[in-house]
KELOLO-705833 format. One record per atom (N, C-alpha, C): z, x negated, y negated. Coordinates in steps of 0.02 Angstrom, whole numbers, plus 50000, padded with zeros to 5 digits. Each point is the difference from the previous one (the first is absolute). Example, Ala and Ser with C-alpha at 12.3 -4.5 7.8 and 13.67 -1.06 7.14 Angstrom:
503904934050284500005004549941500004995549940499645001849947500034995849941500375003949945
END
This chain:
533633843542647500104992849995499744996750063499864993649995499774996250058500604998050043499945001150066500544998450045500004992550016500594997250003500064992850015499964998850076500275004750038499984999450073500075006950031499955000450066500025006450035500675003549991500534996249992500675003149992500055004049936499584998349949500005003749938499775007250010499595001250052499755006850013500575004850014500554997350029500575004250018500355002949939499884997149942500325002549939499675006449974499405001550026499625005749975499955005350054500105006349980499955005550048499825006549963499795004850037499845006849977499305000549968499755006150000499345001649972500105004349938499734997749945500065003749936499355003649984500085006149974499455003849973500145001349927499544998049957500075001449928499725006949988500435004649981499805007049990499555000649939499505004350006499545001449945500255006249963500134999349936500255005549959499515001349944499805006249992499545002049946500285006249967500124999749935500295005549963500655002450031500394995250024500665001750028499985002750070499425000050034499955002850067499764994750049500305000050060499794995450052499325002150027499544995350005499325001450021499924999650076499515003750028499915000350073499904993250033499714995149964499904993550030500664996950022500545001749966500664997450019500205002450070499875006350015500155002750066499574996650053499374998749984499564996650047500264993050016500234996549948500254993250010500664999950037500415005149989500645000450036499885000950075499495003950017499835000750071499784993550030499584996249964499794993450024500594995250004500425000249950500594995549999500475001550057500065006450018500445001950055499774996850065499344999950012499734996950060500124992449999499904996949942500114992849994500744998350012500445003849969500714998650006500245001150072499745005150033500205001250069499784994150045499414997249986499764994350038500444993849987500274999549940500434994349981500745001450013500165006250019500705002150009500394999049935499685002149946500314999449934499995006749965500145000049935500065006249962499435000849949499905006249979499515001549948500385001449935499824996449948500275001249933499455002649955500145005049962499545002349947500284997849933499574997549957500204997949933499725005049950500445003449965499815005449954500174998049929499494998549960500084998049931499735005549955500385002149949499755005149955500555002849956499845005349965500485003449956500115007150025500635001950007500185006750026499745001050071500084994850041499755000450070500575000050051500634999849976500564999750047499995005750050499845006049976500025005850044499474999750055499484996049989499464999750049500124994750054500504995949991500144994650048500135002850069500385005550004500175002950064499385002550037499475001749963499395002750031499614994850039500154993649991499654994750035500274998950071500615001950011500334998850065499675004050056499825006449991499675003650055499344997050023499684995949958499364997050018500064993150032500624997750011500094993850037500434994749967500215001049938500414995049966500725000150027500284994150014500704999450019500444998949939499714996549951500364998949937499505000949943500255002549944499585000849940500344996349943499644995149974500244995949945499735002949935500445002649958499805003849941500184996349936499504999449955500124997649933499745005549953500475003549968499835005749958500194998249928499504999549957500124997849931499465002849955500195001849939499515002949953499444995149984500134993550006499484995149987499474999850055500135003650055499525000350055499605006550000500045003849945499575005849994499294997649988499505003650024499324997449997499934994450050499674994749982499914994350046499954993649960500464995450014499984993349971499994995050057499404997350015499944995450056500434993849991500064997649938500394994049987500745001150015500285005649977500705001550011500145001450074499585004050031500115001550071499934993850044499544995649982499924993850038500634995749996500294999549940500624996049993500565003050042500065006649998500525003250040499904998850074499385000850023499864999050071500134992850022499804995249960500124993050017500754998750007500395002749953500734999050003500305003350062499775005950017500265003550059499794996550065499414997250000499774996250059500454993950011500174996649947500454994250006500685002050026500225005949979500675002350018500045002550072499515004050021500055003450064499554996950055499534995849981499584996250046499645004350053499535004249979499605003750049499514995350036499845001750062499524996050038499295002149985499905006549990499345002949987500055004849941499494999849957499975004749944499305002949996499955006750000499345003249995500005004949942499415001049972499925004349942499315003150002499915005749967499355003149997499504995949959499384999750023499474996649963499715004849949500445002549957499815004749947499924996149935499835003449947499964996649935500654996749983500555003550013500664997149986500154994250046499895001050066500164994750047499614993749989499365000849980499584994249989500204996149937500345003449954500244996649940500684996750013500405003250043500704997950009500084994450052499745001050060500174995650056499724992949993499404998949972499794993149989500484996149956500295003249949500504996749959500604997850042500235004650042500584998650043499844994350048499405000050029499814994950048499984993149967499734999649940499954993549966500684997249984500445004149970500664997649980500434998450061499925003950054500394998950061499714994650044499414997349980499664994850038499855002350071499705006050005499835002950065499255001150005499775000950061499315002150010499965007649991499405002549989499895007249993499315001850028499995004950045499375002550027499885006949970499445000949966499865006349965499545004550042500075006649988499555005050029499994999750077500594999750031500034999950073499835006850029499714999950059499855006150037500415000650063500344994650019500435000250060500564994949992500605001950022500584995649997500335000050069500224994050023500334999650065500444993750002500354999350054500444994250010499754996050061499934993549992499804995750055500585000050051499875002150063500545000550049500294993350020499634994649988500244993350020500394996749944499684999349942500324996449944500435004549957499875006650001500365004649956499725000249931499444996549988499705000049933499685006849985499975001449936499695006049974499244999049999499635004250036499274999450004499695005249953499584997749955499705004249948499244999950007499715005650017499285000450014499645003549943499454996949977499615002949946499274997850007499535003849970499304997950002499904993649960499554995850023499854993749964499254998850000499784995449957499294998249993499585006349990500205003849949499625006049982500055005550052500534999750042500095005150050499644998750065499694994150007499624998450060500454998250059500614997849986500474998650054500695002749980500435000650051500705001949987500424993750011500364998049948500414993950003500735001950009500344996650046500725000850008500354993949972500445001249952500314994649961500755000050013500284993950003500724999350008500264994849951500635000549982500324995249954500634997350035499924995450047500584997850040500504995749962499794997149943500444995249966500295002649935499915006449985500265002849938500355006750013500515001449961500355006350003500155002449929499965006549987499775005150048499254999850010499775002950055499295000850014499795006649966499474999749960499855005649956499295002650011499925006649994499345003150008499975006449960499395001749978499885006649971499545003950047500085006550001499625004450044499705005649958499375001350011499675005349962500275006950020500065004549951500235006850016499545003350051500315004150043499665004250049499684996050057500194993750007499794996150058500495001250058500655000349983500525001250050500175007450002500225002450058500225006850008500735000749977500135004949959500705001349980500375003350058500624998050014500385003150054500255006949979500175004050049500335006349985500714998549977500245003849951500674998949974500525002150052500504995850010500565001450045500645000549958500185006249983500565001049955500684999150033500004998350064500634998550034500204992749992499554995849973500144992949992500524998849946500404994850010500504998049950499804993149973500194998749939499854993649969500494998549944499924994049973500454997649947499604999049935500315001849945499684999049934500404994849962499654994849976500314994549963499735000149929500434999749951499795000149930500074993049970499474998049965499994993749962499845001549928500164995449955499885000949929499464995249974499705001849944499564995449964500434995149962499904993550009500404995049966499674997849935500384996649959499724997549937499434995150011500064995850051499464995250014499375003550023500075005850034499415003950021499605002349939500355002349949499675003549945499894995749938500214993650001499934995949939499284997649991499784999949938499344997449981499455003150043499965006449998499535003650042499625005149958499385001550019499625005049962500315006950010499895004449953500285006750003499455005250001500045004950046499515005450004500175005249948499545001349954500135004949947499865007150022499475001050038499825006750021499554999650061500055005050044499595000350060499605006449998499354999550014499565005850000499745001150071499965006350020499715001950064499425004749988499434998350026499415004249990499915004850058499885006449983499855005050051499255000950010499614996149963499275000750002499734995550056500005002550061499774996150058499365003250026499474996150005499355002750020500015002550072500334996450045500045002150069500664997450029500345004350037500644998050029499934999750076499774994250024499914999250071500674999350036500514997449966500644998650031500325006450027499935005549965500335006250020499555004750039499364998250009499545004450036500175000350074499965005950030500125000950071499364999550041499435001149967499354999450033499554995949954499684994950027499534995949962499344999650038499465001349964499334999050027499714994049966499874994750037499774993749971499284998450020499654996949954499314997950013499904992649990499504997450035499844993049994499284998949977499734994350019499324998249979499485005050025500145003250056499525004750029499915006449959500435001049948499925005949957499374999649958499734994049992499354998749968499995000949924500525002749970500005000749928500505005249976500045001249934500485004849972499935007050028499395002150016499905006850027500365000950066500034994650040500365000450063500745001449990500294997149947500715001249986500125006949971499505002849966500075006949978500035004750060499634998350053500045003850062500704999750030500294994050000500694999350026500495003849956499875000149935500435003649954500025007550015499435002850021499985007150016500425001550062499974995550050500425000950059500744999249982500154995049959500704998849980500285006149963499595003049957500225005849963500165005950047499615000750054500125005450047500654999350038500204993850015500604998950041500604997949958499924999949934500564998049956500164992750005499484995950011500114992850006499734996049942499964993550010499764995449948499444995850030499614996949956499444995850021500204992749993499914996250055500124992849998499354996350010500044993349997499394996050007500174993050024499504996850030500064993050019499834995749939500164993650005499854995649944499254999449988499615000250054499274999449992499735005649957500255006150009499765005649960500224999449927500604997549990500254999149931499614994449965499904994550035499624994449971499295002049983499735004850037499325002449987499975004649939500585002049974500035004349942499915007450015500085001850064499895007050019500605004449986500594997049994500625003849990500504995349966500455002549956500464995649964500504996550045500274994549974500474995950037500635003850021500205005149961500615003850016499975003050070499415000750029499925003050066500004994850056500034993649983499934994850051500624999450044499894999750065500534999350049499904993450037500544996250007499954993750037500434994649969499884993950021500404994449977500004999149925499425001149968499954999349928500005006749964500175005350036500055006749970500685003050015500015006350018500635003450015500135000250076500645000450017500205001050069500225007350007499755003550051500155007050008500295001350069500375005550005500315002050063499975007650004499415002650016499885007249998500095003250069500015006750000500015003650063499314999550034499475000549960499314999650027499594995349956499644995450032499564995449965499315000650032499505002249962499325000850026499564994549970499764995650043499584994449979499275001850011499604999549947499295001750005499574993849985499714997250051499564994349991500354993749976500624999050022500384993949984500044995850064499774993949998499984995950061500704998250024500464998849952500694998550019500184992750000499794996449948500224993149992500754999949989500324994350017500734999649998500275001549930499614998249948500225001349931500125007449989499595004350032500085007249992500545002750048500014997550061500465002550050500734999249979500174994549966500694999049981500235005149950499535003449968500185005049950500095007050027499805001250064500035006950026500215000450073500184994450030500135000050072500635003850020500435001749951500615003650017499925007649994499405002449986499895007349996500115003250068500255006150000500195003450062499405001550045499475002849971499415001750039499394997149965499634995850035499414996749971499385002850035499555002749960499365002750025499444995949969499554997450041499464995949975499335003250017499555000049950499325002650010499514994349986499574998550049499534994449991499465000550054499434997449986499464999750050500144994750053500374994849979500134994350045500695000650031500055001350065500665000850032500384993550010499684994349986500324993650016500374996949940500005003349942500344997149942500754999950010500364995449967500734999850006500335006749982499745003549949500305006349980499935005250056499415000350030499885004950054500444998250061500114993650011500404997950057500745001749991500254999649939500715001349988500155007349987499505004049987500105007049981500295004150058500415004949981500255004750050499445004650024499565001849953499415004150016499404996549970499514998250041499394996749976499415004850010499665001649945499435004650003499374995949989499574999650050499384996249995499455004649975499704998249943499475004149973499864998649927499555003849971499794999249931500505003549954500364996249960500515003049957499705004849950499364999149982499695004449952499835006950031500075000550064499955006450034500705002750017500444995550021500665002050024500455002449943500024996349944500455001749946499825006749968499375001349982499835006649974500145005650051499904998650064500145004950051500745001750002500434994949996500725001149998500205004149939499724998349943500155003649938499825007450007499435001250029499775007050008500455003850048500194996950054500435003450050500695001449971500264995449959500655001149969499995005949952499445001049965499915005749955500035006550041499695000050059500005006050043500715001750023500414994950013500685001250022500425003049944
END
């Protein structure tokens, strides 16, 4: 809602994380967001609340506390099996009015992108989507939400000083998940679905999950990515041979995908997938911000390029200057010998 004056801000407190549940299981993005929320709440000297909506999820509520939640707000109901954005949005809006969180964050997943805009509109709040960084202004205490803007050419920091709660979505694997601390204690609060929540609402008849995925970049521990310098589909076949040797996957920049050299499922970046691998090998990718936001959280970044001055080569942990069409086959051959 829109605040009438500064004193209205005092009515709102705590940082909420909307937990992501798929097939009855809490998804890793929830742990990542709890880590971010913990930092925000510590800066505000407030608490972290996790909101867990679903069916048969009561037993999992306790599992959110080791990752940073002080309180877990649980709504467990058979009508919440699968995913109903309309029903969940009504529940969230009602809980926001009751408990008045200052900040609410959610994963920028398929579910989050369907759910949170509904909540923002009904709650009359602002919403910043696809954030890559979250912080608190040390002077005003406002929630600062940073995301790429103008096609990724700049990074914009957005604030909503006159509305509460302040809301943002964050792409999976942008934030680091904290280590679980099983010595932490927390409180679990149970709420019910009301008649007004569920009246005149669409009903989900059946939910299907497809196991037919062409490439699973999200779970890969090693990714070898190519850009415009790969020169064509044959270049990506070369990367595929190296990926096969190390048990990794092949990624790509948007330029390579737009050129038709490799399918969109391999695209990494602002308009593709966000990854957080142990090793990321960039081959001929200059490193525009659109691509960097999709892989900057990888543990070890290795870049191969003729030009040592590119943004990717500058940010890499290991920068290899040279012809990738000589280096990559050489690496593949040496790995075979090992």
